[in-house]
Structures are given as C-alpha cells and as structure tokens.
N, C-alpha and C positions, 0 to 999 in steps of 0.2 A: 452614177451608182445604180443604174437600172440593172435588175437581175441579181443583185447581191443578196436581197432579202426576200426569198420566194414566199415566206409566210406572212408578209405584211404588204399593204397596199396604200398608196397616198398618205404616207406618214411624214410628218415634219420632224427634222432633226436639228440639233444645235451643236455646232462645232466650236470648241473653246481653244484658244491658243495657249500652248503650254510654254515651258521654259525655253525650248528651242523653237525657232520659227518654222522649221521644216517638220515638226511633229505636232500632231493634233490629236485630241481625244474626241471621239464622236459619241455623244450620249443619246441613247434611244430611250426616251421616256415612255413608260415608267420602269420597264423590266430588263432592257438590254443595255450593255455597256461595252464599247469598243475602245481599246487603247492601242495607239500606234499601229493600227492595221490589224489588230487581233480582237475578235469578238468573244466576250465572256458569255457563257451559255444562257440561252433563253429557253426555258422549259427543257425539252428533250433535244433541241437543235443547237448546232455550233455553226456560226457564220463568220467568214473571214473578209476583211476589207483592207485595201491599201490606201494610204494617204499621200497625196501629191506633195513632193518637196525635192530639194536638191539631192541628186544622187539616188533618188528613189525611183523605182519602176512602178508606175501606177497600175493598179488592178482595174480602176474605173475612173472616169472623168465626171466631174460635177461642177456646177456653177452656183454661185451664191453672192451674197452681199455682206458688207461689214457695217454694223450699226455704230452709233455715236460712242459706245463704250469699247469698240474694237472687237466685238464678238461677231464671228462669221456665221451667217445663217444660210441654209440651203434647203431646197425641196427635192425629195426623191420620189420618183414614180416607179412603182413595182408592177410586175405582170399580174394577170388574173389568177394564176395558179396558187390559190390560197390553201392553207392547212384546214382540213375538215373537222374543225373543233366541235361543231354541233353534232356531226355524226358520231364522233368519238364519245361524246357525252351520252348520246342516245345508246350507243353500244355498251358503255359502262353501266348504265341504268338497267339495260336488258340483262346483262350478265349478273347483276346483283339480284334481280328478280328471279332469274333461273336458279341461282345459288340458294335462295331462300326456299324455293319450291323443292329443290333437290334434298335439302336438309329435312324438310317436312316429310317428304316421301320416304327418306331413309329412316327417320324415326318410326314411321309406320311399319316399315319392313322389320326393324328391330323388335317392335312390339309383337308383330305376328310371329317372328321366330321364337320369342319367349313363349307365346301362347301355344305354338306347335310343340315345344318341348314339354310344356305342362300336360297337354292332351296326349302326347305320346306316352308319358308316364301313366296317365289314367287308362289309356288303351292297353298298355301292358298289364296293369292291375286288373282290368276287366278280363283280359285273356286268361290270367291265372285263375280268377274266380270262376269263369265259365268252364275251364278245363277241369277244375275240381268238381264242379257241378255235374259235368258229364260223366266223370269216372267214379265218383263216390256217391253215396246216398246221404248227402248232407241235407238237412231240413232247411231249405230256403223258403221264406215266406213271400207273400205278395209284395211286401215292402221291398224285399231284395230285388225282385224283378223290376219294380217301379224305379228304384234307384239306378239300376243299370240302364234302363230306358232313358232316364233324365240325362245321364252322363253321355250316352250315345247321341242324344238330340243336341246337346251342347257342342259336341264335336262336329255334327252336321252343320250347325250354324256357322261355326268357325270356317269350315271348308267353303261354304258359300261366300263368306266375306273375303277369303283369300282369292277365290276365283274372280270376284269382281275387281279386286285391287291389283292383281298381278297382270303385267303386260309382258307378252312373249310366251315362252314355253311353259305349259302348266302340267307337264307329264307327272311330276311328283304329286302335285295337288290332286290330279285326277285319280292317281293310284290310291292315295289316302281316302278319297271319297268312296271308291269301290270297296276298300277294306272296311270302312265304317258302315256302309250299307249292308255288307255281308254280316258284320257283327250284329246289327239291328235285327236282321232276319233270323239269325241264330238264336238270339234272346227270345224273340216271339215264338219260335218253334219250341224252345225248351219250356217256355211258359205254357204253351198249348199242350205239349205232351205231359207236363207235370209228372215226370217219371218217379219222383220221390213221393207223390201223392200227399203233399204236405198238409193241405187243409183237411183232407179226409182223415189222416192220422191224428191230427189235433182234435178233431171232433170225437174220434174213437177214444182218445185219452180222457177227454172230459166225461164221456159216457162211462168209462171205466171208473173214474173217481166217484161218480154218483153211485154206481153199483156198489163200490166198496163201502161208501157211507151207509147205504141202505142195508148192506149185509151186516155192518157193525151194529146198526140200530136194531135190527131184527133179532140179533143174538142167535141166528141160526147156526147149525152145525157147519163147521169150516175145517176141511181137511187139508192142511198145508203140505206142501212137498217137503220132505225131510232130507232130500239129497243136498250135498254141498253146493255152493255157488258154482254155476257153470263158467266156462271160459267165455270171453267176449264173443258175441254172435250166436251162442247157443240159446235154445228156447226151453221154456218150462211150462207145464200144464198145471192149472189150479182148479180144484173141485169145490163146488158148493154143496148144499145139503142134498140136492137132487143128483142122481147118478149121472155120470158122463162128464167130460171136460167142458168147460166153457172155452171161449176163444183163446187160442194160443197167442202169446205176446212176448215181446222181448223183455228180459230182465231189466233193461234200462228203463222201460216205461213203467213197470210195476214198482220197483223199489224206490225209484226217484220220488214217486208221488205218495208212497206209504209214509215217508218221512215228512213231518211238519216243516214247512219252510222256515228257515232261520233258527231251528232248534237242534239240539244234540241228542234227540231221542232215536238214536240209531246205533248200530254196532261197528261203525267205521266205514271208510271208503272201500267199496267192493269192486267198482268198475268205473269207466269213464267213457263218455260219448266220443264220436269222431269230432274233429275240430270244425268249427264254423269260422270261415275267413271273413272277418268284419271289413277290413280294408287295409291298405298300405298306410303307414304312419304319415302324418300331415306334412312332414318335412322332406319325404322322398326316399328313393332307393338307397342313397348313400348313408343313411342314418340307420345302420343295422343294429346298434345297441340302444337299449332303453327299456321302458316299462310302461304298462298301462293298466287301468282297472276302473272300478266303480267305488266311489266314496261310500263307506259304511258308517252310519250314525245310529247307535243304539236307541236314541230318542226318536229318530225318524227313519226306520230301516227301509221303508219303501221309496225314499227319495232317490231320484235319478240324478246323479252327477258323475260324469265320466271324465277321466284325466288321462293325458298322454304325455310322457316325458322322454322324447328321443334325446340321446346324448349327442354331443358334438361328434364330428367325424373321427376324432381321435379315439372314440370308444371309451372315453374316461370322464369327460367333463359334462356335468348337468348344468345347463345355463337357462334353457327356455322350457316352458311347459304350457299346455293348453287345456282348458276346461270346457265341457259342454254340459248343459243342464238336462238334455234328453239324449236318448240313443239315436233318435231320428236326426237331431242336429249334428251328432258325430258322423253319421253316415252321409249326410248331405253337405258336410263341411260348412255349416252355417251357425250363426249366433255363437261364435267361439270367443272365449276370453283368453288372450295370450298374455303371458307374464314372464318375468325374468328373475332369477336369483343369482347370487355370486358367492360361492359356486358349490354345487354338490358334486359327488364323485360316485361313479358306478351305477349299475342298473338295479340296485337293491331298494329302490324307492317304494314307499307304501303311503296310502292316504287313509286317514281315520278321523271321523268326526270333524271335517272341515280343516284338517291340518295335514300337511305333507311332511313326511319324515325321511331325512336323507343323511348319508355319511358326508361330513364336511370335507372339502377338498384337501388332500395331502395330510390328513390327520386321522386319529382314531376318535375324533369328536363326532357326535351325532347332533342333529339340529331338528327343531320343529318350526315349520314355516306356516304362518297363518294364510290360508287361501283367500281370505276376504281382502287383505291388503298386500299380500306377497311379502310380508315382513317376517324376518327371523325372530321369533319370540323367545326361544330358549336354545342354548347350546350346552352340551354336557359331554364330558369325557366318558367313553365306555371303558371301564377298568380292564386293563391287560389285553384289550382286543388287538389282534394283529391287523395290519392295514397295508395299503400300497402293494397289493399282489403277493403278500406273504402266504396267505392261505385262501385264495379265491377259488371259485368253482372251476371245474374242468371246462375247458374251451371258452370260458368267459373271464376276461380280465377285470380287475378293479372292483370286484364284488366280494371283498373280504367281509363286509358288513351288509347283511341283508335283512330288511324289515319285513314283518308279516302281520297280517290282521286276521282274526277269526272271531268266533262268538264270545270268547273270553277277553278280547281286547287286543293290545299291542304287544308284539314280540320282536326280538332281534336274534338273528342267527349268525354266528361268527365262530372264530377259533382263537386260541391263545397259544403262546409258547408252552405254558404249563400243561395244556391239554394235548401237546405234541401234534397239533393240527387237527385233532378230532373236533367234531361239531359241538359247540356250546350253545345252549338255548337260554335266553333270559327274558323274563316277563318285565315289562316296563310300565311305569306310571306315564300315561299318555300326555300328561300336562307338564310334569317336571323332568321327565326322562330319567328319573332315578330307577335303578335296578331293584325290583321287588323280590325276585327269586331267580335261581339259576340251576340248570340241570346240565350234567356232563354226559355225553354219549360215547360210544365206542366206534363211531363211524368217522372215517377220515374225510375231512371236508373237500380237499382237492380231487377226490375220486368221485364226487357227486356233481352232477351237471346243474342241479337246482333243487329248491326245496320250498315247501309251503306248510302252513299250519291249518288244521281243522279241528275245532273243539278240543284244543290243548294237545293235539297229537301232531308231531312233526312227520311229514312225508317227504322222502328224498327221491330224486330221479337220477337215472344214468342213461347214457346214450348207447343204444344197441346198434343203430346204423343211421344213415343220413335221413331216414324217413320215420324212424320209430324211437321213442324214448320209453323207458320202463320205470314205473314207480316200484322201487325194489326194497325200500327200507322205511321203518317207522319207529318213532320213539314216543311213548305215551307219558306226558308229564303228570297225568292224573294218577298213574300207578307206578311209574318208574320202569315200566317194561319196554323192551325194544325187541325188534325182530325183522324178519324179511318177508316180503310178499312179491307177487309178480303181476302187475297190471300194465299192459301195453298201452301206449299213448301215441297216436299218430301225430305227425306234424307235416307242414307243407315245405319247410326249408330245413337246412341242416342243423343250425345252432339255435337252442332255446336260451334267450338272454335273461328272461325273468318270468316268474309265475306268481300271480296274486289271486287270493281266494276272497270271494264276497259271501258273507254268512247268510244274507237274506235270499239271494237267488241261487246260492250254492253252486256257483260257477267258478271255474278257473279262467283268469284273464292272462293270456300268454303273449309275450313279445318274441316273435320268431323271425330273426333276421330282417327286422323292419316291418313285418306284417303283424297285424293285430288279430289274434285268434281268441275264441272262447270255447270252453268245454263244459258240459253238464256232468256233475259228479253223481254217481249212483251209490247208495249206501245199503249196507246190510241192516235188516231190522234187529232190534234187541232180542236176546234169547227169549224173554218172557212173551214177546209179541208173536213168536213162532209156536208157542205152546197151543195145544188143542183146547178149544173152549168147551 
C-alpha cells in the first residue's frame, strides 16, 4: 500500500472482514474511510485503493496478520511527500491579517473621501464669498476674514493628512494643495488691501452718530435737504449752522442711524443695503429651499439666537432645524443645537419669542413649536386659507402660508378662494394662534416673489432678473392704504425662497437658493423730523 496515501506517513490501519471474504473495508482513523477499494474524501483530497481478492486486480500489495477475533491488521509505510499543513495555516493567518489591514485602510480612505467632499463644498462657498468681496463693496469685518482663514487652515491640515496617508500617485492631492494655498494668499491680500475700508467706515459712522447727538443737544440751526429721497447709490449733502457742507455720506449711513433701533419712529422703508453673504446653509448645496433669521423677543430684544431651517431636497418638507446662540457660533458652525419636527411645510417659517411657527404638512393648519423642547404646543386651522400650492409665491412652491414678525408681533400672509388669490394679512395671537384681525389687499399673491412686515406694513417683492429683486408694493395695516414703490434689492442667486425681518437690528434675513444673506434696511425720517428747528 506504499504510495497510496501521499498525505500520511507511518499510519496504522485496521481492515475488517465484511460479508464477502474477498471484500474488505479499510478504516483510516480518525477521518478517512475506504470501502471496497474506494476512499471517502479526507479534507480536500480523494484517494483510491484496491483490495486483494478473487477476480480482483490489486492496485497494491500489503502484508498483515489476523488476531484472535479474526480481524486483519497491517502497517502501511508512506513516502516523505507530506501535505504542508503548517504552511497552509500560516498562509491563512497571513491572509486574515492582510484582510483586516485592508479593511482598516479602506475605512480611512472612505473617511477621507467624505472629508474631501465636505471641504470641497466649503471651498466652493469660500470662492463665492471671495468673488462677491472682489466685485462688490460689501462690508466685511475682521471676523469675516478670520473665519475664512480658519476654514482655509482646516483644509490645509486635511491635505497634509491625505499626503501622509496616500500611497502612489498624489497628483489630485497636490493640485488641491496648490489651490488652497492660492486661496490663502488671496484672502491675505484682500485683507491687506481692505478695499472696502470697513473699519474706517465704521469709525466714521460712530463719529457721525456722536455729531448728530451733539447737534440735537445744542439745538443749533439745522438746514436739512428738502429734495426727495435719491435713488440707491446717490449722495446728499447736509448743512449745520456754519456755512458750507459737512462731509458727504451715503443715505444708507445717515437714515439708518437716525432711526432708533427697534422703533417705528420713521416714515417707512426707503432703501436697502447690498447683501452680506453669511454662509451656505448647514446642510449643503442641495438644500435650496428654506428660511433663516434671528429670534425676536420683545422682553429681551438684544438676545442673539439664530435659526436655520433648510427644507428637505423635495423643496416641501420641513423636518430639521438648527439653533445658534451667537452669530459667531453660526459662522463657525460650532455650539449648534440640532432638532427635528414632524412635519412642517414650505419656507414660510418664522421664529418669535422662543417659538417657531410653521404651516403643518399637507393642511391649512398652523403650528407653534416650543424651541426649548422641540414640542408642538399648539395647532390651529387658519380659516379659509388656501394651501398645497394653490396660491404660493412666484418661483417658490409650497409657501401658500407665510409667517412674519415685526415690532407689533406675529403675522401670517396667505390667500383664500374668496380673495381670488389676492394677499390676505392676519394678525395672530402668538400663544393661541387665534386670528385677531384681518386685512384684504388688491395684490395677487402668485405674482409676488416674497413678502415681509415692518411696523405693521406689508412689503412685497418681485423678480426683475436673476440678480435683482424689487420691493414694489406695500400695504399699511395702520391706515389701510396701499401703493407701489421701487426699491431694488441685489441677490447672489436666482431665487429668493424666504425673507424674515428682525425688529431690533432692523435687518432682512434672506434665504437665497441655499445661501444665507442679510440686508440693512434704510428708513425715511418722519415728516416732523425733517422740519426746520
């Protein structure tokens, strides 16, 4: 039987006689079994053997002995060519270790790919902000430059990590590194040039405010200009009791600060500043619909709490929102409180006195959400309100019901079948959501791109082109008067999804195709304030 079992050596076998004397079963203990010359598999090998008997052609010869019980015993000697079990086990162990290392490295690569996507978005956001900074005269502060520097440094750190981890070609990583370094140099250059002269302008504004206070206190003669308000960008000259003009300055600077912050002691909106691009919304480019703003509390008007509510990518469902307690936290994406509701609808969200007000999904119901615990405290049906795109704004779906906040409280802007689609304004109880009073306008809501309230006056916008909106219509709930005006409003993207006004800082917070913008409003003084003393 030599040479029949190349995977074994010096193994003892037991052959038992079966029913027929010329047939034997060879048992290979413990794992091999041969019957009548055929071997049942051992591991991955099949071995054949022939048993000597009458009429049988033997495959091998063997000698043995029979014990007292008639059992035949024999000894088989096999060659030295043994199966390399130890090496196979070692190979299997090595393969397992390599597999674990591969999975670990693969997870790192996936993580870096995700980080690259995140920083790619941030880089695009920075590109937009720097382009606007180059082209326009937007007032960026030192904080804006510092924020851009921080984001660029974060991307530089990531590039270094990638270069250390990557094995092989790093052409793409090297290219990204060069682009980020160029961005860093560009930011430093812009900061050095300070072409907007931001800090100097702010110091001049403070000095101007002090001079105005002194002028008012001294009761000196003051000869105001009697010309009508100029178009945006025009200058006006103001004279004190001494002959000759004082420094010329923009209407934006003067009238904005003549009005007491948070009051209605003005003659209405006269102009608007250029937009300041705060950042891309926290969920990314795909979330083009939504709203954002600053929570207004009459009891604590100076409190800073900023909220952002990007809708899901369907442009309809409001499910998640984020809160920041300071503007710096918002800009740096830090100390955020993320929360979830089920479910709001449309971009008409507003926040007032620690409560968020939303149109409830697929209904004409309105809801008040407590921002402390994200719980829906009150739901109420808005009588006769059209919903589900019946009378939404132009270019913006699912905003049939639009909430607004101003110095007088909480409002809702909508339309009804009875109003034939014209705008309806209702004053709400901010706790119970009951309608306190209602005004009907002659302005068709679907022809309006958006709207906001200031001191009880509705202002509506329309689209002039892909970069300019126009505040073209107003309705004064204090007097019942309505009319038209023309105040151009620049934007960075094509569609304005929502506009929210904050009474204390007198800014508009605009959600523009996923970007968060803010604008300063400039007001006309009241007629009695322009009279000669």
